[in-house]
C-alpha positions as semicolon CSV with decimal commas, in nm:
position;residue;x (nm);y (nm);z (nm)
1;M;23,033;22,311;-0,609
2;D;22,814;22,589;-0,721
3;K;22,610;22,733;-0,416
4;H;22,338;22,832;-0,645
5;H;22,261;22,494;-0,760
6;I;22,280;22,388;-0,414
7;E;22,003;22,635;-0,285
8;N;21,810;22,550;-0,585
9;A;21,809;22,193;-0,508
10;A;21,741;22,258;-0,105
11;E;21,448;22,452;-0,231
12;N;21,309;22,201;-0,516
13;L;21,346;21,934;-0,253
14;A;21,144;22,124;-0,042
15;K;20,864;22,172;-0,266
16;V;20,859;21,793;-0,379
17;H;20,858;21,728;0,031
18;R;20,523;21,939;0,061
19;A;20,370;21,830;-0,291
20;A;20,406;21,468;-0,140
21;Y;20,312;21,546;0,211
22;R;19,983;21,707;0,078
23;S;19,891;21,418;-0,129
24;S;19,972;21,151;0,086
25;Q;19,784;21,320;0,374
26;E;19,464;21,307;0,154
27;F;19,514;20,953;0,067
28;Y;19,625;20,822;0,446
29;D;19,320;21,039;0,558
30;S;19,119;20,815;0,319
31;L;19,264;20,476;0,463
32;G;19,189;20,616;0,841
33;I;19,546;20,594;0,936
34;T;19,807;20,929;0,999
35;M;20,114;20,973;0,836
36;P;20,322;20,858;1,141
37;Q;20,130;20,546;1,157
38;A;20,199;20,510;0,787
39;F;20,559;20,551;0,853
40;V;20,586;20,316;1,125
41;I;20,391;20,036;0,913
42;G;20,619;20,065;0,622
43;Y;20,904;20,078;0,869
44;I;20,821;19,762;1,016
45;K;20,786;19,601;0,668
46;Q;21,143;19,719;0,645
47;N;21,283;19,615;0,946
48;K;21,168;19,241;0,986
49;D;20,996;19,234;1,340
50;P;21,160;19,545;1,518
51;K;21,163;19,587;1,866
52;M;20,976;19,900;2,020
53;T;21,274;20,087;2,110
54;Q;21,406;20,047;1,785
55;I;21,129;20,204;1,599
56;A;21,135;20,464;1,870
57;E;21,467;20,527;1,813
58;D;21,465;20,531;1,437
59;S;21,195;20,756;1,415
60;S;21,291;20,993;1,654
61;V;21,036;20,998;1,902
62;T;20,976;20,872;2,261
63;T;20,913;20,481;2,354
64;A;20,576;20,604;2,477
65;A;20,472;20,792;2,201
66;I;20,551;20,434;1,955
67;T;20,387;20,244;2,218
68;G;20,085;20,453;2,201
69;M;20,091;20,440;1,814
70;I;20,157;20,083;1,799
71;D;19,884;20,015;2,048
72;R;19,606;20,210;1,818
73;L;19,751;20,013;1,494
74;G;19,671;19,706;1,712
75;E;19,352;19,821;1,754
76;L;19,306;19,890;1,391
77;G;19,456;19,517;1,313
78;Y;19,781;19,619;1,126
79;V;20,009;19,506;1,382
80;A;20,054;19,273;1,650
81;R;20,319;19,224;1,921
82;K;20,492;18,909;1,949
83;S;20,761;18,788;2,223
84;D;21,118;18,782;2,145
85;E;21,293;18,437;2,042
86;H;21,557;18,453;2,284
87;D;21,408;18,716;2,532
88;R;21,034;18,667;2,655
89;R;21,080;19,004;2,800
90;V;21,123;19,169;2,483
91;S;20,809;19,255;2,230
92;R;20,887;19,239;1,861
93;I;20,661;19,419;1,646
94;V;20,495;19,227;1,348
95;L;20,244;19,329;1,061
96;T;19,937;19,111;1,022
97;S;19,813;19,003;0,695
98;K;19,595;19,320;0,696
99;G;19,911;19,556;0,770
100;L;20,076;19,399;0,500
101;L;19,774;19,464;0,279
102;L;19,806;19,843;0,386
103;N;20,162;19,852;0,337
104;E;20,113;19,738;0,003
105;Q;19,843;19,964;-0,091
106;I;20,041;20,254;0,016
107;H;20,321;20,123;-0,182
108;Q;20,096;20,103;-0,503
109;S;19,982;20,440;-0,415
110;R;20,354;20,609;-0,430
111;V;20,391;20,391;-0,745
112;R;20,106;20,558;-0,927
113;A;20,180;20,894;-0,822
114;L;20,541;20,858;-1,003
115;E;20,396;20,692;-1,297
116;R;20,158;21,015;-1,311
117;V;20,450;21,235;-1,289
118;F;20,717;21,011;-1,522
119;A;20,454;21,014;-1,796
120;D;20,577;21,350;-1,886
121;L;20,937;21,248;-1,909
122;S;21,127;21,081;-2,162
123;P;21,239;20,732;-2,086
124;S;21,620;20,864;-2,060
125;D;21,508;21,122;-1,815
126;V;21,346;20,856;-1,627
127;S;21,639;20,656;-1,603
128;A;21,892;20,940;-1,524
129;Y;21,652;21,049;-1,254
130;V;21,623;20,697;-1,113
131;A;22,031;20,650;-1,113
132;T;22,097;21,024;-0,951
133;L;21,813;20,957;-0,667
134;E;21,985;20,617;-0,592
135;K;22,308;20,777;-0,559
136;F;22,149;21,058;-0,358
137;V;22,016;20,809;-0,085
138;S;22,326;20,623;-0,098
139;L;22,533;20,963;0,008
140;I;22,254;21,046;0,253
141;E;22,284;20,694;0,427
142;K;22,669;20,719;0,460
143;K;22,712;21,050;0,575
144;E;22,388;21,098;0,798
145;V;22,362;21,454;0,643
146;F;22,018;21,504;0,744
147;V;22,058;21,429;1,108
148;H;22,025;21,774;1,265
149;G;22,357;21,858;1,421
150;K;22,587;21,644;1,223
151;K;22,839;21,811;0,985
């Protein structure tokens, strides 16, 4: 592997991350939520009725921090707690209809942002990018390469 390509990819990935962060932050501010709250909304949507501990572990934060965030999202009407069917001591977190609508707004905002970027690319460039990104995500998920301390 060419180290120069890897260094270039790392730099460009950081640039994309910063640009996405800046534009996302403005959008989330307009919705009255924080970026971590938006992450949790998406996480709950992708992981049907997760437990609080599951959200905390996968978010790399404490259960106490997630509990506070879930409380706030609950106050805003985006999430609710429900008892686990098999263990009533366990709370599961679900999106309310308002939370589902918020998740869809966030998703559509991402789609519109990508449409603006992709508008300046050829259809074959977009197809190649999407195919490569899918491979990249698959490799990341298999190797957990972005977990600190992993080799």
